[in-house]
C-alpha positions in Angstrom: 36.6 92.3 76.6 38.1 89.0 76.4 35.5 87.3 78.5 32.7 89.2 76.8 33.9 88.4 73.4 34.0 84.6 74.3 30.5 84.6 75.7 29.3 86.5 72.8 30.9 84.2 70.5 29.2 81.1 72.2 25.9 82.8 72.3 26.2 83.7 68.6 27.4 80.3 67.5 24.3 78.4 68.6 21.9 79.4 65.8 24.7 78.8 63.3 25.3 75.4 64.6 21.5 74.6 64.2 21.6 75.9 60.7 24.6 73.9 59.8 23.0 70.9 61.2 19.7 71.4 59.3 21.8 71.9 56.1 23.7 68.7 56.8 20.3 66.8 57.4 18.8 68.3 54.2 22.0 67.4 52.3 21.8 63.8 53.7 18.1 63.5 53.0 18.6 64.9 49.5 21.5 62.5 48.9 19.4 59.5 50.2 16.5 60.6 48.1 18.6 61.0 45.0 20.2 57.6 45.6 16.6 56.0 46.0 15.4 57.6 42.7 18.5 56.6 41.0 18.1 53.0 42.1 14.4 53.0 41.1 15.3 54.5 37.7 17.9 51.9 37.2 15.4 49.2 38.0 12.8 50.9 35.9 10.2 51.2 38.6 10.2 54.9 39.4 7.2 56.3 41.0 6.7 58.5 38.0 7.0 55.5 35.7 4.7 53.5 37.8 2.0 56.1 37.9 2.5 56.9 34.2 2.1 53.4 32.7 -1.4 52.6 33.8 -2.5 56.1 33.1 -1.1 55.8 29.6 -2.7 52.4 29.0 -6.0 53.7 30.4 -5.8 56.9 28.3 -5.0 54.9 25.2 -8.0 52.6 25.6 -10.2 55.3 26.4 -9.2 57.5 23.5 -9.5 54.6 21.0 -13.0 54.8 19.6 -15.2 51.7 18.5 -14.9 53.0 14.9 -11.1 52.8 15.1 -11.3 49.2 16.7 -13.7 48.1 13.9 -11.3 49.6 11.4 -8.5 47.6 12.8 -10.3 44.4 12.6 -11.4 45.2 9.0 -7.7 45.8 8.2 -6.9 42.2 9.1 -6.0 42.3 12.7 -6.0 38.6 13.8 -8.5 37.6 16.3 -9.1 34.2 18.0 -12.6 34.0 16.4 -11.3 34.7 13.0 -8.4 32.1 13.5 -11.0 29.5 14.5 -13.2 30.3 11.5 -10.3 30.0 9.1 -9.2 26.7 10.6 -12.7 25.4 10.3 -13.1 26.5 6.7 -9.9 24.8 5.7 -10.9 21.6 7.3 -14.1 21.7 5.8 -12.7 22.2 2.2 -10.3 19.5 2.8 -13.0 17.0 3.8 -15.1 18.0 0.8 -12.2 17.3 -1.5 -11.6 14.0 0.1 -15.2 12.9 -0.4 -15.3 14.0 -4.0 -12.1 12.1 -4.6 -13.5 9.1 -2.8 -16.6 9.2 -5.0 -14.8 9.7 -8.3 -12.2 7.0 -7.7 -14.4 4.5 -5.8 -14.2 1.7 -8.3 -10.5 1.8 -8.5 -10.1 2.0 -4.7 -12.6 -0.9 -4.3 -10.7 -3.1 -6.8 -7.4 -2.4 -5.3 -8.7 -3.3 -1.8 -10.4 -6.5 -3.1 -7.2 -7.4 -4.9 -5.1 -7.0 -1.7 -3.7 -9.6 0.5 -6.3 -11.7 2.2 -6.9 -10.7 5.8 -8.7 -8.4 8.3 -7.5 -5.3 6.6 -8.7 -6.3 3.2 -12.2 -7.4 4.6 -12.6 -4.0 6.4 -11.7 -2.0 3.3 -13.9 -4.0 1.0 -16.8 -3.6 3.3 -16.4 0.2 3.5 -15.6 0.8 -0.2 -18.4 -1.6 -1.7 -21.4 0.7 -0.9 -19.4 3.8 -2.0 -18.6 2.1 -5.3 -22.2 1.2 -5.7 -23.3 4.8 -5.2 -20.7 6.1 -7.6 -21.9 3.7 -10.3 -25.5 4.6 -9.8 -24.7 8.3 -10.0 -22.4 7.6 -13.0 -19.6 9.9 -11.7 -16.8 7.3 -11.9 -16.8 7.5 -15.8 -14.2 10.2 -16.1 -11.7 8.6 -14.0 -12.3 5.2 -15.7 -12.0 6.9 -19.2 -8.8 8.8 -18.1 -7.2 5.4 -16.9 -8.1 3.6 -20.2 -6.6 6.6 -22.2 -3.3 6.4 -20.3 -3.3 2.5 -20.6 -3.4 1.9 -16.9 -4.4 -1.5 -15.6 -3.6 -2.3 -12.0 -0.2 -1.5 -10.4 3.2 -0.9 -11.8 2.2 0.4 -15.2 0.9 -2.9 -16.5 -0.2 -3.2 -20.1 -3.9 -2.2 -20.8 -6.5 -4.4 -19.4 -8.3 -5.0 -22.8 -5.4 -7.2 -24.0 -6.4 -9.7 -21.2 -9.1 -12.4 -21.7 -12.8 -11.4 -21.9 -15.2 -14.2 -21.2 -18.7 -14.4 -22.7 -21.8 -13.5 -20.7 -25.5 -14.1 -21.3 -28.0 -11.8 -19.8 -31.3 -13.5 -18.8 -33.3 -11.4 -18.3 -31.8 -7.8 -18.4 -32.9 -6.5 -15.0 -31.2 -4.6 -12.2 -29.9 -6.8 -9.5 -31.7 -6.7 -6.2 -30.1 -4.4 -3.7 -28.5 -2.2 -6.3 -27.4 0.4 -3.7 -26.9 -1.9 -0.9 -23.9 -3.6 0.5 -24.1 -6.5 -1.9 -24.2 -4.2 -4.9 -21.8 -3.3 -7.7 -19.3 -4.0 -8.7 -20.3 -7.7 -8.5 -22.0 -9.9 -11.0 -25.8 -9.5 -10.7 -28.2 -12.3 -10.3 -29.4 -11.9 -14.0 -25.9 -13.0 -15.4 -24.4 -16.3 -15.6 -21.1 -17.6 -17.0 -21.0 -19.5 -20.2 -17.6 -21.3 -20.8 -16.2 -21.0 -24.3 -16.0 -24.2 -26.3 -12.9 -26.2 -25.8 -10.5 -25.4 -28.6 -8.4 -28.1 -30.2 -5.2 -28.8 -28.2 -2.3 -26.7 -29.2 0.7 -28.2 -31.1 3.1 -27.4 -28.3 6.5 -25.8 -28.2 9.5 -27.0 -30.2 12.0 -29.4 -28.6 14.4 -27.7 -26.3 18.1 -27.8 -27.1 20.5 -28.4 -24.3 21.9 -24.8 -23.5 25.5 -23.8 -23.6 27.5 -20.8 -22.4 27.6 -19.4 -25.9 23.8 -20.2 -26.3 22.2 -19.9 -22.9 18.6 -20.9 -22.1 16.4 -18.2 -20.5 14.2 -19.3 -17.5 11.3 -16.9 -16.8 9.9 -17.2 -13.2 6.4 -15.6 -12.7 3.8 -15.6 -9.9 2.6 -14.0 -6.7 4.6 -13.6 -3.4 5.3 -17.4 -3.2 6.2 -17.3 -6.9 8.7 -14.6 -5.9 10.1 -16.9 -3.3 10.6 -19.6 -5.9 12.2 -17.1 -8.1 14.8 -16.4 -5.6 15.4 -20.1 -5.2 15.8 -20.7 -9.0 18.3 -17.8 -9.0 20.3 -19.5 -6.3 20.2 -22.9 -7.9 21.3 -21.7 -11.4 23.7 -18.9 -10.1 26.8 -21.0 -11.0 25.4 -22.3 -14.4 26.4 -20.0 -17.2 24.2 -21.9 -19.5 20.8 -20.8 -17.9 19.7 -17.2 -17.3 17.0 -16.7 -14.7 14.5 -13.8 -15.2 12.6 -13.1 -11.8 9.3 -11.3 -12.6 7.1 -12.4 -9.7 5.0 -9.8 -8.0 3.3 -10.0 -4.6 -0.5 -9.5 -4.1 -1.2 -10.7 -7.6 -3.1 -13.7 -9.1 -5.2 -14.9 -12.0 -8.6 -13.9 -10.6 -8.2 -10.0 -10.8 -7.0 -9.1 -14.2 -8.5 -5.6 -13.7 -5.9 -5.2 -10.9 -2.8 -6.9 -12.4 -3.2 -8.6 -15.8 -0.9 -11.5 -15.8 -2.0 -12.7 -19.3 -1.1 -9.5 -20.8 2.1 -9.0 -18.7 3.3 -12.6 -19.7 2.7 -11.7 -23.3 4.9 -8.7 -23.1 7.6 -10.7 -21.2 7.5 -13.4 -23.8 8.2 -10.9 -26.5 11.0 -9.2 -24.5 12.9 -12.2 -23.2 12.0 -15.2 -25.4 12.3 -17.7 -22.6 12.7 -21.4 -23.3 11.1 -22.3 -19.9 8.5 -20.5 -17.9 8.0 -21.4 -14.3 4.7 -20.4 -12.8 3.7 -20.5 -9.2 0.6 -18.5 -7.9 -2.9 -18.8 -6.7 -2.8 -18.0 -3.0 -4.4 -14.6 -3.5 -7.1 -15.8 -5.9 -9.9 -16.4 -3.3 -11.9 -13.4 -4.4 -14.4 -12.2 -7.1 -13.2 -13.2 -10.6 -12.9 -10.4 -13.2 -14.5 -11.4 -16.5 -14.2 -7.9 -18.1 -16.5 -4.7 -18.6 -16.5 -4.2 -14.9 -18.2 -7.6 -14.3 -17.2 -10.1 -11.7 -18.1 -13.7 -10.7 -18.4 -14.0 -6.9 -16.3 -16.5 -5.2 -17.2 -19.5 -3.2 -15.9 -23.0 -2.8 -19.0 -24.3 -4.4 -19.4 -21.5 -7.2 -19.1 -23.7 -10.4 -19.0 -20.7 -12.6 -16.0 -19.2 -10.7 -14.0 -22.5 -11.0 -14.8 -22.8 -14.8 -13.6 -19.2 -15.4 -10.4 -19.9 -13.3 -9.7 -23.0 -15.3 -10.0 -21.2 -18.4 -7.6 -18.4 -17.4 -5.1 -20.9 -16.3 -5.4 -22.6 -19.9 -5.0 -19.1 -21.4 -1.6 -18.6 -19.6 -0.4 -22.0 -20.6 -1.4 -21.5 -24.3 0.3 -18.0 -24.3 3.7 -19.4 -23.3 3.6 -22.6 -25.4 2.6 -20.7 -28.4 5.5 -18.4 -28.1 7.7 -21.4 -28.0 8.3 -21.8 -24.3 7.9 -24.9 -22.1 5.9 -24.4 -18.9 6.6 -25.8 -15.3 3.5 -25.1 -13.3 4.3 -25.4 -9.6 1.2 -26.4 -7.3 0.5 -24.7 -3.9 2.0 -26.4 -0.9 -0.2 -26.9 2.2 -1.0 -23.7 4.1 -0.5 -23.3 7.9 -3.0 -22.4 10.6 -1.8 -18.6 10.5 -3.0 -18.4 6.8 -6.2 -16.8 5.8 -6.3 -19.1 2.8 -9.4 -21.4 3.4 -9.0 -25.2 3.9 -9.4 -27.1 0.7 -8.6 -24.0 -1.6 -5.0 -24.9 -2.5 -6.0 -28.6 -3.3 -8.8 -27.5 -5.5 -6.5 -25.1 -7.5 -3.9 -27.8 -7.7 -6.5 -30.1 -9.5 -7.0 -27.5 -12.0 -3.2 -26.9 -12.6 -2.8 -30.7 -13.1 -5.8 -31.1 -15.3 -4.7 -28.2 -17.6 -1.2 -29.3 -17.7 -2.1 -32.7 -18.9 -4.2 -31.2 -21.8 -1.3 -28.9 -22.9 1.7 -30.3 -24.7 4.9 -28.7 -23.4 3.4 -28.1 -19.9 4.5 -30.1 -16.8 3.0 -30.0 -13.3 5.1 -30.3 -10.0 3.3 -30.7 -6.6 5.1 -28.4 -4.2 3.7 -30.5 -1.3 6.1 -33.4 -2.4 9.0 -31.5 -0.8 7.4 -28.8 1.4 5.0 -31.0 3.5 5.2 -33.2 6.7 5.3 -37.1 6.4 1.4 -36.9 6.6 1.2 -34.3 3.7 0.3 -31.4 6.0 1.9 -28.1 6.7 5.3 -28.0 8.5 7.6 -25.1 9.3 10.7 -27.2 9.7 12.3 -30.0 7.6 15.6 -31.9 7.6 17.7 -30.4 4.8 21.0 -32.1 4.0 21.0 -33.5 7.6 20.2 -30.1 9.2 17.1 -29.1 10.7 15.9 -25.9 8.9 12.9 -23.7 9.0 11.4 -23.9 5.4 8.2 -21.8 5.8 7.3 -18.6 7.4 5.3 -18.5 10.5 2.5 -16.9 8.6 1.7 -20.3 7.1 2.1 -19.2 3.6 5.5 -18.0 2.3 8.8 -19.8 1.9 12.1 -19.1 3.7 15.5 -19.4 1.9 15.9 -23.0 2.9 12.4 -23.8 1.6 12.5 -22.1 -1.8 16.1 -23.3 -2.5 14.8 -26.9 -1.6 11.8 -26.4 -4.1 13.9 -24.9 -6.8 16.4 -27.8 -6.6 13.6 -30.3 -6.8 12.2 -28.7 -10.1 15.6 -29.4 -12.0 15.3 -33.3 -12.7 11.5 -33.2 -13.6 12.3 -30.4 -16.2 15.2 -32.4 -17.7 13.1 -35.4 -17.9 10.1 -33.9 -19.3 11.8 -32.0 -22.1 14.9 -34.2 -22.6 17.3 -31.3 -21.9 20.4 -31.1 -19.9 20.4 -27.9 -17.4 23.9 -28.7 -16.1 22.7 -28.8 -12.5 23.0 -32.0 -10.5 
């Protein structure tokens, strides 16, 4: 019984062990499968998800009809083609606005370019804007801008008084014909071949300003300094020289890129008239001319072309110098007109131009009582009378001129300002309290 029972138990336990083993294998496989599925779910790459994603995209694409796609684009869905079209339209509108502005404002742009500092930039701008200004004048589309500027009293830069207060020189038309090449590069706004300058008759010499009284701290003298960028330099020097003198007050009103030739850009006669009323100076110091190698404005949009041999240009320039002198002396001021110094090789001022201007300054000063002329070359040139960057100042070798061949550096403008004191005292019998 015992033996049978043991054998029976062994024989009966074999299938049970197989079943237990299969159950254990199934549980292990199920556990492994569950762990794999769980890990895939954690990483977001389950088989179901992988199989579902492309199917859903494909189904979505297939189920979206062309009508729905067209409706989406019509409702404003951005596309590359539409973005390119919008950018091109904006660029085209901006370019059109720029061209319209250029045509309407061509004359003002041309005048500003021509009145700029002489050099490559000015030459390039003038050559580009001249034919555009000619087309604008021919089509008569610049009139509204010109009328608006006149109504606002604009003349040049910095809110200068109206241009009409400046000099207007007489013209004679013989015969009245349109200049050749009216729409070409040599066209407006230059003086045509049918116009010539007729100088006004010489007026009687003005009586001159009243005698100056030596200033005191309680009754100081006002010294007004005007001019272009070199005149600005001299103004700084005058401020240095009279900085310790309570009897002399220096007003510095020089402005770069200006001159007498282009009163439509910056009207010095009109500006000086306003300054004389405001400051009531006893002395006016003038130094300008280096920017005046350009067409000369004679009013009404007409210009005399510049050349070293253009007699009409030099006559008109001389008349404008005389006008400035007469304005100052008629207001009771004495004038010290300072000539241009020699220019260096780096300058764009042509050879002989400063000397020719200095002859005009000297000639007009001699014919106007109360006006004195001082040659800057007397203190700012080499021993041979030419340009020099360096000079001995009070025993020290100093750079007096800029390397551009035009402007003055502090040792230079202080030297020139100091040199003006004694001539002013001798010319007008006044003590300015500066040794």
